C-alpha positions, 0 to 999 in steps of 0.5 A: 175440744170440737166433736169432729176429728180432722180427717187423716188428709187434713192432719197429713197436710198440716204436718207436711206444710207446717202451716199455722192452723190454731184451730187444729193445733188446739184440737190436737193438743187436747185430743189424744186420738188425734195426737196419736193419729198425728204421730203415726202419720209423722212416723210413716215418713221415717223410712223415706226421710232416713233413705233421703238423709242417706242420699243427700248426706256428704261423704266423710271428709268432703270438707277437707277435700274441697278445702285442698282442691280450692286452695290448689285452684287459687294457686293455679289461678294466681299463677295463671294471673301472673303469667298473663301479667308477664306476657302483657308486659312483654307485649307492651315492651315489644310493641310500644315504641319507646318514648322519645324522652327516654 
């Protein structure tokens, strides 16, 4: 274990980024003081993490509502495409001259 303890800023930065720092990782594994400090720093974000989770968490039943709406949208799309196809066939009948062979 090294004699120098990492600063609060360094521990917090390591926790935030998750970057690999073998020297720091080894030190924290061997030093209860720094391990405790790291736990304290991690605990400081708990209220923020909890609030963020509440804001970003989808409302209950979201998947079911989305499935119903997507199914309805697909039905409407199929209906629209079939109507477009009928309109195109009608226009072809109206505007294309008949073949001389028929």
